[in-house]
C-alpha positions as CSV (number, residue, x, y, z in Angstrom):
1,M,26.5,-7.3,-8.2
2,N,24.6,-4.3,-8.3
3,E,24.7,-1.1,-6.0
4,D,22.0,-1.8,-3.8
5,F,23.5,-5.2,-2.4
6,L,27.0,-2.8,-1.8
7,H,24.8,-0.4,0.2
8,Y,23.1,-3.5,2.0
9,I,26.7,-4.7,2.7
10,W,27.9,-1.3,4.1
11,G,24.9,-0.9,5.9
12,F,25.5,-4.2,7.7
13,Q,29.0,-4.1,7.6
14,L,29.0,-7.7,6.0
15,L,32.6,-7.1,4.7
16,D,36.0,-8.2,5.9
17,H,37.5,-5.3,8.0
18,A,41.0,-7.1,8.6
19,F,43.9,-5.0,7.3
20,L,41.6,-2.8,5.4
21,R,43.2,0.5,3.8
22,T,42.7,3.1,1.2
23,A,44.2,2.8,-2.5
24,A,46.5,4.9,-1.0
25,D,47.9,2.5,1.7
26,A,46.0,4.3,4.8
27,I,44.4,2.1,7.5
28,V,40.9,2.3,7.8
29,Q,38.8,1.7,10.8
30,I,34.8,1.8,10.1
31,L,33.2,3.1,13.5
32,H,29.8,3.9,12.3
33,P,28.4,3.4,8.6
34,G,26.1,6.3,8.8
35,I,22.6,6.4,8.1
36,H,21.8,5.2,4.5
37,N,19.8,8.0,2.4
38,T,17.4,7.2,-0.2
39,D,16.9,10.4,-1.6
40,A,19.5,12.3,-4.1
41,G,22.9,13.0,-2.7
42,P,25.5,10.8,-1.1
43,D,25.0,7.3,0.0
44,F,25.1,7.6,3.5
45,F,25.2,10.3,6.2
46,N,27.1,11.4,9.4
47,A,29.1,8.2,8.9
48,K,32.4,7.9,11.3
49,V,35.4,7.2,10.0
50,R,38.9,6.5,10.8
51,I,41.8,7.2,8.5
52,G,45.2,6.7,9.0
53,D,45.4,9.1,13.0
54,T,42.5,11.6,11.6
55,V,39.2,10.4,12.6
56,W,36.6,11.9,10.1
57,V,33.0,12.3,10.4
58,G,31.0,13.1,6.8
59,N,29.0,10.8,3.9
60,V,29.9,7.7,2.1
61,E,29.6,7.2,-1.4
62,I,29.1,3.6,-2.9
63,H,29.6,2.7,-6.6
64,L,30.5,-0.7,-8.4
65,R,33.4,1.1,-9.9
66,S,35.8,4.4,-8.7
67,S,35.6,5.5,-12.4
68,D,31.3,5.5,-11.6
69,W,32.5,9.1,-9.4
70,N,33.0,10.9,-12.7
71,R,30.8,9.3,-15.2
72,H,27.9,10.4,-12.4
73,A,29.4,13.9,-12.6
74,H,29.9,13.8,-8.3
75,S,33.4,16.2,-9.2
76,S,31.1,19.1,-9.9
77,D,28.0,18.6,-7.6
78,E,28.8,20.6,-4.3
79,A,26.4,17.6,-2.7
80,Y,29.0,15.6,-2.8
81,N,32.0,17.9,-1.0
82,N,31.5,16.5,2.3
83,V,32.0,12.7,1.3
84,I,34.8,11.5,3.3
85,L,35.1,8.0,1.9
86,H,34.2,6.3,-1.3
87,V,33.6,2.5,-1.2
88,V,33.7,0.7,-4.5
89,Y,33.2,-3.2,-5.6
90,E,36.2,-2.4,-7.8
91,D,38.9,0.4,-7.8
92,D,39.8,0.8,-11.0
93,M,41.0,4.9,-11.0
94,M,42.0,7.6,-8.6
95,I,39.4,10.3,-7.9
96,Y,39.7,13.8,-7.2
97,A,36.5,16.0,-5.4
98,K,36.1,18.9,-6.9
99,N,38.5,20.6,-3.7
100,E,41.1,18.9,-6.1
101,R,41.8,16.7,-2.5
102,L,42.8,12.7,-3.3
103,L,39.1,10.6,-2.1
104,P,40.0,8.1,0.3
105,T,38.9,4.7,-1.6
106,I,38.3,1.3,-0.1
107,E,38.0,-2.2,-2.7
108,I,35.9,-4.2,-1.1
109,G,34.9,-6.8,-4.0
110,Q,37.3,-8.8,-2.7
111,R,36.1,-8.8,1.1
112,I,32.6,-10.1,0.4
113,S,31.8,-13.5,1.0
114,S,31.6,-15.4,-1.6
115,N,28.3,-17.8,-0.1
116,L,26.7,-14.5,1.0
117,Q,27.2,-12.8,-3.3
118,G,26.1,-16.5,-4.0
119,S,22.8,-16.7,-2.1
120,Y,21.7,-13.0,-3.0
121,A,22.6,-14.2,-6.8
122,R,20.3,-16.9,-6.3
123,L,17.3,-15.0,-5.1
124,L,17.9,-12.3,-8.4
125,Q,18.2,-15.3,-10.3
126,S,14.9,-17.2,-8.7
127,A,11.9,-18.2,-11.1
128,A,9.8,-19.3,-8.3
129,W,6.4,-17.7,-6.5
130,V,9.0,-15.9,-4.0
131,P,12.5,-15.3,-4.9
132,C,13.0,-17.3,-1.6
133,A,11.2,-20.2,-1.7
134,S,13.4,-22.4,-1.0
135,S,14.5,-20.8,2.1
136,F,11.0,-19.1,3.2
137,S,10.2,-22.1,5.9
138,S,13.7,-21.4,7.5
139,V,12.6,-18.2,8.7
140,A,9.1,-18.5,9.2
141,K,9.4,-21.2,11.8
142,D,10.7,-18.1,14.2
143,K,6.7,-16.5,14.2
144,F,7.9,-14.1,16.8
145,Y,10.5,-12.6,13.9
146,M,8.2,-12.8,11.3
147,D,5.3,-11.1,13.5
148,N,6.7,-8.6,14.3
149,F,8.5,-7.8,11.2
150,L,4.7,-8.2,9.4
151,E,3.8,-5.7,11.5
152,R,5.6,-3.1,10.2
153,V,5.0,-4.2,6.8
154,L,1.4,-4.0,7.8
155,I,2.2,-0.5,8.4
156,S,3.8,0.6,5.4
157,R,0.9,-0.6,3.8
158,L,-1.8,1.3,5.8
159,E,1.1,4.7,5.2
160,E,0.8,3.8,1.7
161,K,-3.0,3.8,1.7
162,C,-2.8,6.9,3.5
163,S,-1.5,9.1,0.3
164,H,-4.8,9.1,-1.5
165,I,-6.9,9.6,1.8
166,F,-4.6,13.0,2.3
167,T,-4.8,13.9,-1.1
168,M,-8.5,13.9,-0.5
169,L,-8.6,15.3,2.6
170,E,-6.5,18.3,0.8
171,F,-9.0,18.9,-2.4
172,S,-12.3,18.7,0.1
173,K,-10.6,21.3,3.0
174,N,-10.4,18.4,5.7
175,N,-13.7,17.8,5.6
176,W,-13.6,14.3,7.1
177,E,-17.2,12.8,6.7
178,E,-17.2,14.0,2.9
179,V,-13.6,12.2,2.2
180,F,-15.1,9.1,4.3
181,Y,-18.0,8.8,2.1
182,W,-15.8,8.9,-0.7
183,S,-13.8,6.4,0.4
184,L,-16.8,4.2,1.6
185,A,-17.8,4.6,-2.1
186,R,-14.5,3.1,-3.5
187,S,-14.9,0.2,-1.3
188,F,-18.1,-0.3,-2.1
189,G,-16.3,-1.6,-6.1
190,F,-14.2,-4.1,-4.9
191,K,-11.2,-3.1,-6.6
192,T,-12.6,-3.9,-10.6
193,N,-15.0,-0.6,-10.0
194,S,-13.4,1.5,-7.5
195,E,-12.7,4.1,-9.5
196,P,-16.4,4.9,-11.0
197,F,-17.4,4.4,-7.1
198,E,-15.4,7.2,-6.0
199,M,-16.4,9.2,-8.7
200,L,-19.7,8.4,-8.2
201,A,-19.5,9.5,-4.7
202,R,-17.8,12.8,-5.4
203,S,-20.5,13.9,-8.0
204,I,-23.2,13.9,-5.6
205,P,-22.1,15.7,-2.3
206,L,-22.7,14.7,1.0
207,R,-25.3,17.4,1.8
208,I,-27.4,16.4,-0.6
209,V,-27.8,12.7,0.3
210,H,-28.1,14.1,3.8
211,K,-31.1,15.9,2.5
212,H,-32.7,12.8,1.2
213,R,-31.3,10.0,3.4
214,G,-35.4,10.0,4.5
215,S,-35.8,8.3,1.3
216,R,-34.4,5.2,-0.2
217,F,-35.8,5.8,-3.2
218,Q,-34.8,9.3,-3.5
219,I,-31.3,8.2,-2.7
220,E,-30.9,5.3,-5.5
221,A,-32.1,7.6,-7.9
222,L,-29.8,10.2,-7.1
223,L,-27.4,7.3,-7.5
224,Y,-28.7,5.3,-10.3
225,G,-29.1,8.3,-12.2
226,Q,-25.5,9.7,-11.8
227,T,-24.2,6.5,-13.5
228,G,-25.4,6.9,-16.6
229,L,-27.5,3.7,-16.4
230,L,-31.2,4.4,-16.5
231,K,-32.1,4.4,-19.7
232,A,-35.3,6.2,-21.6
233,D,-36.3,3.5,-23.4
234,F,-36.2,0.7,-20.2
235,Q,-40.0,-0.8,-19.8
236,D,-39.8,-1.9,-16.1
237,E,-41.8,-0.2,-13.8
238,Y,-38.6,0.5,-11.0
239,P,-35.9,2.2,-13.4
240,R,-38.6,4.3,-15.2
241,Q,-39.6,5.6,-12.0
242,L,-36.4,5.8,-10.8
243,L,-35.2,7.8,-14.0
244,Q,-38.5,10.2,-13.6
245,E,-37.3,11.4,-9.8
246,Y,-33.8,11.6,-10.8
247,R,-34.8,13.9,-14.2
248,L,-36.3,16.3,-10.9
249,L,-33.1,16.0,-8.7
250,R,-30.5,16.3,-11.4
251,R,-32.7,19.7,-12.3
252,K,-32.9,20.8,-8.6
253,Y,-29.0,20.2,-8.0
254,N,-27.5,21.0,-11.5
255,L,-25.6,17.7,-11.4
256,Q,-23.7,15.8,-14.1
257,P,-23.7,12.4,-14.9
258,L,-21.1,10.0,-15.4
259,A,-20.3,8.1,-18.6
260,C,-22.1,4.8,-18.5
261,H,-19.5,3.1,-20.0
262,L,-17.2,3.1,-16.9
263,W,-19.1,0.6,-15.3
264,K,-17.6,-2.7,-15.4
265,F,-19.9,-6.4,-15.8
266,L,-17.5,-8.3,-17.8
267,R,-16.2,-11.5,-15.8
268,L,-17.8,-10.5,-12.4
269,R,-20.2,-12.6,-10.1
270,P,-23.0,-11.0,-10.4
271,S,-23.3,-10.9,-6.9
272,N,-20.6,-8.2,-7.1
273,F,-22.4,-6.4,-10.1
274,P,-22.5,-2.9,-9.3
275,T,-26.1,-2.3,-10.1
276,L,-26.4,-4.5,-6.5
277,R,-23.5,-2.6,-5.0
278,I,-25.3,0.5,-5.6
279,S,-28.3,-0.7,-3.9
280,Q,-26.6,-1.7,-0.9
281,F,-24.6,1.8,-0.6
282,A,-27.9,3.4,-0.5
283,Q,-28.9,1.1,2.4
284,L,-26.0,2.4,4.0
285,L,-26.4,6.2,3.0
286,C,-30.2,5.7,4.5
287,N,-29.1,4.4,7.7
288,S,-26.4,6.2,9.1
289,H,-25.7,9.9,9.5
290,N,-22.3,11.0,10.2
291,L,-21.0,7.7,9.3
292,F,-17.2,8.6,10.3
293,D,-18.5,10.0,13.5
294,M,-20.4,6.7,14.9
295,I,-17.0,4.8,13.4
296,K,-14.9,6.9,15.6
297,E,-17.0,6.6,18.8
298,N,-18.5,3.2,18.4
299,D,-16.4,0.1,18.7
300,V,-19.2,-2.3,19.3
301,L,-20.7,-1.6,16.0
302,L,-17.3,-2.9,14.5
303,E,-16.4,-5.8,16.5
304,Q,-20.3,-6.8,15.7
305,G,-19.3,-6.5,12.1
306,N,-23.0,-5.9,10.7
307,L,-22.8,-2.5,9.9
308,F,-22.0,-3.5,6.3
309,M,-24.4,-6.4,6.1
310,L,-26.2,-4.5,3.5
311,E,-29.3,-5.7,1.6
312,A,-30.5,-4.4,-2.0
313,S,-33.8,-3.5,-2.5
314,E,-36.5,-5.2,-3.9
315,Y,-36.0,-5.2,-7.3
316,W,-32.6,-6.9,-7.5
317,H,-34.3,-10.0,-5.8
318,S,-35.0,-10.9,-9.4
319,H,-32.6,-9.0,-10.7
320,Y,-28.9,-8.3,-11.3
321,T,-29.2,-5.7,-14.3
322,F,-32.0,-3.5,-15.4
323,E,-34.3,-5.1,-17.2
324,R,-33.0,-8.8,-17.1
325,K,-35.1,-11.0,-14.6
326,V,-33.6,-13.7,-13.2
327,R,-35.4,-17.1,-12.8
328,T,-35.2,-17.6,-9.2
329,S,-36.1,-14.5,-6.6
330,S,-34.1,-14.2,-3.3
331,R,-32.9,-11.4,-1.8
332,K,-29.3,-9.9,-2.3
333,V,-27.5,-9.4,1.1
334,M,-23.9,-8.8,1.7
335,G,-21.9,-11.1,2.5
336,A,-19.5,-11.4,5.5
337,S,-16.2,-11.7,3.1
338,S,-17.7,-8.4,1.0
339,A,-18.5,-6.5,4.6
340,D,-14.5,-7.7,5.8
341,S,-13.5,-6.0,2.7
342,I,-14.9,-2.7,3.1
343,L,-13.7,-2.8,6.8
344,I,-10.4,-3.8,5.6
345,N,-9.7,-1.1,2.7
346,A,-12.2,1.6,3.8
347,V,-12.7,1.8,7.5
348,A,-9.1,0.3,9.1
349,P,-6.8,2.8,6.9
350,F,-9.2,5.8,7.8
351,L,-9.0,5.8,11.1
352,F,-5.3,4.9,10.9
353,V,-5.0,8.4,9.0
354,Y,-7.1,10.0,11.5
355,G,-5.1,8.9,14.2
356,Q,-1.9,10.1,12.3
357,R,-2.9,13.2,10.9
358,N,-4.1,14.0,14.5
359,E,-1.2,12.5,16.1
360,L,-4.1,10.2,18.3
361,Q,-2.3,6.6,19.0
362,S,-5.2,5.6,20.1
363,F,-7.0,5.7,16.9
364,K,-3.9,4.2,14.9
365,D,-4.3,1.0,17.9
366,K,-8.2,0.8,16.6
367,S,-7.5,0.4,13.2
368,L,-4.8,-2.4,13.9
369,D,-7.3,-4.3,16.4
370,L,-10.2,-3.9,13.7
371,L,-8.1,-6.4,11.2
372,A,-6.8,-8.1,13.8
373,N,-10.3,-8.9,14.7
374,I,-11.3,-9.9,11.1
375,Q,-10.7,-13.2,9.5
376,P,-7.7,-13.4,6.8
377,E,-8.8,-13.1,3.3
378,N,-8.7,-16.1,1.2
379,N,-7.1,-15.4,-2.1
380,A,-4.2,-17.2,-4.4
381,V,-1.4,-14.6,-2.9
382,I,-2.3,-15.9,0.7
383,R,-2.9,-19.3,-0.2
384,G,0.6,-19.1,-1.7
385,W,2.0,-17.8,1.6
386,N,-0.1,-20.6,3.3
387,E,1.9,-23.4,1.2
388,L,5.3,-21.9,1.9
389,G,4.8,-22.2,5.7
390,Y,2.8,-19.1,7.0
391,K,-0.6,-19.0,8.2
392,A,-2.4,-15.5,8.4
393,T,-4.3,-15.4,11.5
394,S,-6.2,-12.3,10.8
395,A,-6.5,-9.5,7.9
396,F,-3.9,-8.2,10.1
397,Y,-1.4,-10.4,8.7
398,S,-2.9,-11.0,5.1
399,Q,-3.1,-7.3,4.5
400,A,1.0,-7.4,5.3
401,L,1.7,-10.5,3.4
402,L,-0.3,-8.9,0.1
403,Q,2.2,-6.0,0.6
404,L,5.3,-8.4,1.3
405,K,4.4,-10.0,-1.8
406,S,3.4,-6.8,-4.0
407,K,6.4,-4.8,-3.2
408,Y,9.0,-7.0,-2.4
409,C,8.7,-10.3,-4.0
410,Q,7.5,-9.2,-7.1
411,K,10.2,-6.3,-7.1
412,K,12.8,-8.8,-5.7
413,K,13.6,-6.3,-2.9
414,C,15.0,-9.0,-1.0
415,L,17.6,-6.6,0.5
416,S,15.2,-4.6,2.0
417,C,13.2,-7.6,3.3
418,G,13.0,-8.9,6.7
419,V,12.8,-12.4,5.1
420,G,15.3,-11.8,2.4
421,N,18.0,-9.8,5.0
422,R,17.8,-13.1,7.5
423,I,18.3,-15.5,4.9
424,L,21.4,-13.8,3.7
425,K,22.8,-12.6,7.4
426,N,23.0,-16.7,8.2
427,C,24.7,-17.5,4.6
């Protein structure tokens, strides 16, 4: 038993109300349980309760035992002066509020269904891939319910991503184009190298990129030079030329390169090596001016999905890293799934943030529509949900399922989950 479960029971009033009385034997009628508070202070605000002949409006505090009130030092905390009812699993002592009034207390331990308690205990103790694995299909078959719940989960995922973008906007003094450039760079790192890619973009201001976007060679010299990967002892002509150009640009703009050890190659597929992704990123920067404005205004460009079908420069046809030539030469074009990943992880969240910051619902809708028109991701988590009975039909749902697994299932937050709620309410 834990307080989270008691909050759930109280919030949904899943207790036996018959002959409900306080410890002092006053009849209690719950008119409204109040609004759940997830911050500091009483657990429920603005509850409405009739105790005896008097209707009280105020706060409700919930504990496993009455004595927890004293252990948590609520009597000396003015935030708890307006508590009108103390709800406990076990009433083990009389409690007085700060003003020395006897605090009305109800014990609900024997008023909670044993089936409900048992179902919750099984969820907490489950060692399955998700706690509700054995019952999930019973909820998943209600497609209308699941789709609506997953839409809420998706929006929470996008709002979570907003926080990082908001931080960057604050740092850049609300320069949307600059921050979009940083966000795009981060997405080219594909998780493993996302941090160094963002650092790389931050190290080369967009105004410098714009000055040189007419020359892909100069853009690549800037990018590769700032990675710290260019070495003076390279023998291949291409990296030697890059280094020579970079030295001129570095002096001109007083640039400070990153440490080369930041870049990760181990256990990556060669097609995902940062050396290739940087060249593809360079093509994007050369092809496009005011990228965010273009994406905001051009729905067709997003729907076609070819904005990020980018090709690395000719040197990379026969290389994956500097100085190491491969036997078979081939064009290194970004695949459809990688291009979709950039739309999912950079473009869609940024459109959502723009709509949220500027109170423009049309951009939030555009973000959701974009995800709904992209193929779902194919990874172990999505395959796991598929095996349990829910098949994602687009990135809209695959993104929601990733959030569900990481933020609810892995943390066993079944009481906050629409699936867990449905299972428990059906007990």
